[in-house]
N, C-alpha and C positions, 0 to 999 in steps of 0.2 A: 241483932237478933235478941229476942226477949230473954230475960234472965233464966226463965224456966228451961228453954231449949239450950241455952248456953251451959247450964248445969248438967243437962243430959249428955251433951256432946263433949264435955271437958276431957274425958279420957279417950285414948286411942282405942279403936276396935281391935280386940285380940281375943283369943279363946277364953281368957279369964276376965276380959273387960266387962264392965257393967254398961249395958246399952239401954236399959229400960228404967226410966224414972216413973213418977206418978203420971197418969194420963193427963193431958192438958185440960185446964178448967173449961167448962162449957161457956161459950160466948153467947152473944145475942142471937135470936132467931134470924135465920137468913131469909132473904126475899126471893120470890120466884123470878127467874130470868124472863125477859120479854118473849112472847111467842115467836117461833120460827117463822120466817117469811119465805119459806121454801115450799114449792108445790108438794102435795102429799106423796110420800113414798120415794122422794128423790133425796139423795144425799146432798147436804149443803156443800158449796164449793170449799176446797182446801180441807176437807174432812174425810178421813179414811174410815170406811165402815169396819166394825168388828163383826165379821160375818161368820166366824167359827170360834170354837172354844179357846184356841190359842192365838187368836187375832189374825190380822191380815197377812203376816209373814210366817205364821205357824211357829213363832218363836217366843211369844209372850210380849212382844213389843208393839206399841202403837207409834208409828214414825212421826206423826204430826200433831199429837194430842197435847193438851196443856191442862191436865186434871188438877183439882185442888190438892193442897198439901195437908190442910187441917180440916177436921169435921168432928161433930158429935151429934147427939140427938137434937140439939138446939142450934147447931151452927152448920151452915153450908149444906143443909139437906134441902135440895130443890123440891123433892117430893119423896114420900114413902107410902107404898101401897101394900095392903095385905093381899097375899096370894091365896087362891082357893085350895091349894094342895102343896105337898112337899116335892122337892126335887133338888138334886145336886148338879143339875145341868147349868152351864154358864148361860147367861143372857146373851143373845146376839142382837146387834144394833145395825140397822140400815135405814136411811132416810129419816123419817119422823117417828119411827116406831122401835120399840124393844120387843123381842119375841122370847118367850120362855116356855118350857114344858113343865108339867106337874102331874102328879098322881094323887088321888084322894079316895078314901073309902066310901063305898056306897052300898045301899041295901042292908039287909039284916045280917047280924053276926052268924057265923057258922061254927060248928064244932072245931076247936083249934087243931090245925094240922101241922105237925112238926116235920122239919126236913129230915130225910133219911139218907142224905148224901154221906159217904164215908168221911169221917173226921169233922163232921159238921159241928161248929162251935160259934158262940156269940150270935146265933141266928134267932130271928123272930118267927113266931108261929103265924101261919096264914089263918086269919079269922074273918076277913071281909073281902068282898069283891072290890076291885079297884077300877076307877075311871081314869083314863089317860087323856090328858088335855094339852092343847097348844093354846097359848094366850098371847094376844097382841096388846101392848101398852103404849099409850101416847107419850112420846118423849117429853113434851112440854108440860103436861098436866099430871101425868101418872094415871090417868083414867084408863080402865080396861076397855078397849075398843071392841074386842070380841074374844070369845072363849069357845073353842071347838073340841068337844070330846070325840076322839077318833076310835076309841076302843074301850070296852068294859068287860071285865071277867075276873075269875078267881085265879090268882097267881099260882103257878106250880111250884115256886120256891118262895121262901120267906125273905131270904137275903140277910145280910149282916145287920146288926142292930144300929150301926152308924150309917147305913146306906139308905137308898130310896128306890122306888120303882121308876123314877125319872132321872137317872144319873147321866145318860148320854145327852150331850149338848146338840141342839139343832144346828143347821147350817143353811145359809141363804145365798142365792145368786143375785139378789136384788129384785127378782121377779117372783120367786117361789120360796117357801120355807120347807125344808126337809127335816122331819122330826122322826127320830128313831127311838123306839121303845123296846128294842131287842126282841124277845120272844113274843111281844104283842104287836110287832110289825113295824114297817117303815112306811111313812106317809109323806106325800108331796101335796102341799097346800098352796093355794094362791095367797097373795098378800092380804086378801079379804077373808081368808079363812075357809075357802071351799076346798074340799079334798079332791084332787085331780087324779091321783092314782094311789094305790097302796099295795104292799107286798108282804106276804107272810113267809118268813124264812125258817119257820119251825120253832121248836123249843130248845133253848139253850140250858144245859145243865152245868152249872159252874162249880168249881172246886170249893169244897166245904159248904156248898150252897150259899156262897157269899153274895150272889147277885150279879147284875150286869152293869156295864158302864162305858164300854168303848163307843166313841162317837163316830159318825160317818165323816169321810173326807170328800171334798168336792174339788174337781179340777176341770175347768171349762165345762164340757157337757157330760162328764162322767162322775158318778157317785161311787165311792169305794166303802165297803163294809168289812170289818174284821170280825170273823165269827170263830174265835178261839174258845173252846169249852171242853168238857169232859166227854167228848163224843167226836164224831167226824168234824174236824175243824177245816175252815176254808177262808179264802179271801175272795170276795165277789165284786165285780165291776158292773154297774148298771147305767143305762141311758137315763139321764136326769129327766128327760121329757116324758118318758113312758114307763119307766121302771123295768124295761126289758133287759134281761141279763146279756151282757156282752161277753164275759168270760168268768169262769170260776176256777180257782187254783187251790187244790187240796193242800192243807198244811199239816205237817207232822208236829203238832203242837197240842199242849194242854191249855187250860184256862189262862187267859190274860185279859187285861182291862185297858190295853194300850190303843190309842187312836192312831191310824196310819197318817203319814204325811206324804206329800207329793213334791219331789224335787226335780227341777230341770237341770240336766247336765249334758253338755255337748250335744244339744238339740234333741235329747231323749228324756222323756218323762219317766221317772222312777217312783213307784209306790214303795215306801219303806215302812216296815212293820217290825217292832220289837217282839221277841218271843223267848220262852224259856230255853229252847234248844238252839235257836239261831235268831239273829236279827237278819232280815232278808230284804232284798230289793227286787221288785217285780217290774217288768215292762208294762207301762200303762196300756199300751195298745193290745198286747197279747196275753198278759198274765204270766209270761215265762219268767223264771227266776234269773236275775242277772248276776247277783252275788249273794253270799250268805256268810255269816260270821258267828261263831259260838263265843261264849264267855260271860253271858248274863246269868242271873240267878232265876229261881222259880218265882211264881206270882208276879208277873210283869204288870206294873200299873203305869209307871211314868212313860210318856210318849217321847220319841226321839225329837231332836231339833236339828236343823241344818242351815248352813250358809257358807259361801265362799268355797264350795267344793268339798266341804267336810260335813260329816254326820256324827252326832253325839247321842249316845244311848246309855242309860244307866238303870240300875236296879239295886235293891237292897232288901232281901228277905232272909233266906238261909245263907246267903253270902253277899258280899258287896262287890260291885263292879261298875266301872264307867269306861266306855270305849270311845275313842275318837278315830273315825274311819275316813280315809281319803277316797273320794269317789273316782278320781282319775286312775285308771288302770285296774279298778276292782272288777273282778270277774271270777265266777266259780266260788269255791270255798276259800276264803281269805283268812280263816282262823289262824292266829299266830304268825301271820305274815307281816311284811313291812307296810302293808296297807293300813294296819292298825298303828297309827302314828304315835299315839300315847294312850295310856290307860291308868286307872287308879283303882285301888281296892280298899278304900276307907272313906267314911263320911258320905257315902253315895246316896242318891235319892231313892225313895220307895213310892210314896203316894204322889207328892207334888212333882210335876214335870220340871225339867231344867228351864231356865231363862237364858236366852242367848241375846246379848245386848252389847253394842259397841265393842265387838271383838272379844268379849269375855263371856264365860259360862258361869252362871250362878246356879247353885243347887243346894237344897237343904238335906241334912242328914236324916235319912228315914222319913219321918214327918215331924221332926223336932226343930227347935229353934237354934240350930247350928248351921250357919251359912258359909259355904265355900265359894270362892271366886278364883277362877283359873283363866289363864290366857288360852283362848280357843285354839290358837295355832300350834302351841307346843305343850300345853298342860302345866306350864309354870305357875306357881302360886307365890307371888312376891310378898303378899301379906294375907293374914288370916290363918285358919278359919276364924269366923266371928261368932261369938255367942250372943244371940238376941235374947237376953234374959227377960222373961215375962211373956215371951211368945212360945206357945206350945201347941201340940196337936194341930199341925198345919196340914190340911188336906188340899186347900186351894193352891194352885200353882202361882208363883210370883209373876208380876207383870211390871212393865217399865214404860216410861214416857217422860219426855222433857228432862232427861238426865237424872231421873229419880227411879228408885225401886220401891215397889209396894208389896208388902207381905202381910197376908191376912190369916188369922187363926180361927179356930172353932169357938173361941171364947168371945169373939166380937172385936178383937184388937187388930188394928192395922198399923204396922210400922212403915213410915216413909223415910227413906234414906237416900243419900247422895251416892254417886259412883266414884267419888274421889279416892285417891290412893289410901287415905285413911277415911273411910266413909263417915259421914256425919248424919246423925239422927235428926231429921227436920221436925218430925211430929210422931206422937204415939196417940192414935185415935181409937175411940171406943164407941161401939153402938150396942143397943140392947137387943142383940140377936146372935145367933150362932151361924158361922159361915164355913161351908165346905166347898161351895161352888167357886170356881175361879172368876176373878173380876173381868169386866169388859170396860175398855177405855176408848172413848170417842170424843173428839172435839175438846171441850172444856169440862167434860163430865167423866165420872167413873161410876159404874153401875155395880152394886154389890147385891147378890141374891142370898138372902138368909133362909133360915128354916121356916120363917113365917112371913117375911116381908121382902119386897124389892125396893132398893134405895137408888135414887139418882142424886149424886153428890156433885156440887159445883160451887165455885166461888160466887 
């Protein structure tokens, strides 16, 4: 390995270890890969689509991808395209296209309207109408194939100054794109950008007027939307073909920004949603609560992850908590029971969701550059936590592929590290943008969506 990387990785990772050297020097401009020879909208063989914001397994892992290790503005950038608006939604990738959502100001400025929600802070004033758009980008060239504005209007909340009006990630079944703009509606579009149905669920009033962000979940022919806010909260299941409501389950919850996950267990599909008062599992068919467990904090942002009959949920706002719950035998209120296999009360996640990879749970402290890695089965932590010096303000959730972990911060830095007992830093990459959206990893590419540009990075 080159001397630069050797110098970065000379010391073992530990809480006080130095993991970050100078960014790698910029290399020669990369060349575009040859065009795909796959029919339009079909996923190439041996390539798993990234169809939702936490990937094909809802854990942050891409099971068969081989993304690049190093990049810069002049190295391994297959293409870089300016986007017409902002959004913290993750790109989704299927077939030969990338789909993103965005919101951008339109029309004349209006008299600034400030949020009046109790405790409102770090909020921006509403000054312009917003247009809410879904955008399809060609994977080979980066060309915008179509852009569809599905709604336009004056927002009723300004949101947090670090947020956007397009923070919920879309999801696809390979035939449709489902784009959720919260109070501005849920939209089902064909892969060619035609709106097939739309649904207005009302206005969401968020805590401190911080804005909206939970993404919809899709399982087979059912869409699930989490509507936790400072009003009547609920979880709703919809027919993906028509938008018709299948069931609605009231939730005794306040605002959250957590996306539901769907877990198959003993032949039964469970919709699992983190909340301030309880993490709950709902029967996908009926909406009935199967089990619930208290112990998380307020302001739930991180979504749960699950594998091998276990669910992991964390939070960190007014208190710190991480719970590992065994699905087998879970029924009713399991708070404090043996169904909670292990738990932790320090260094737990807040904004970025955990990564579950190769039997280990990776999570960042709050949204800082301190990474914990524990055994998913029992919560043991043989090594770490690890201080990722130079990485800070991490809103994007970590992703993994090919035995590597990718962590991207809001300053444009992505650390690539191994999963070895003593992790090795393979690269410290920097781009000229700010990244809050989680990455998407497909095939030999990693897609990073910044405040202004969408990048396709590949060797």
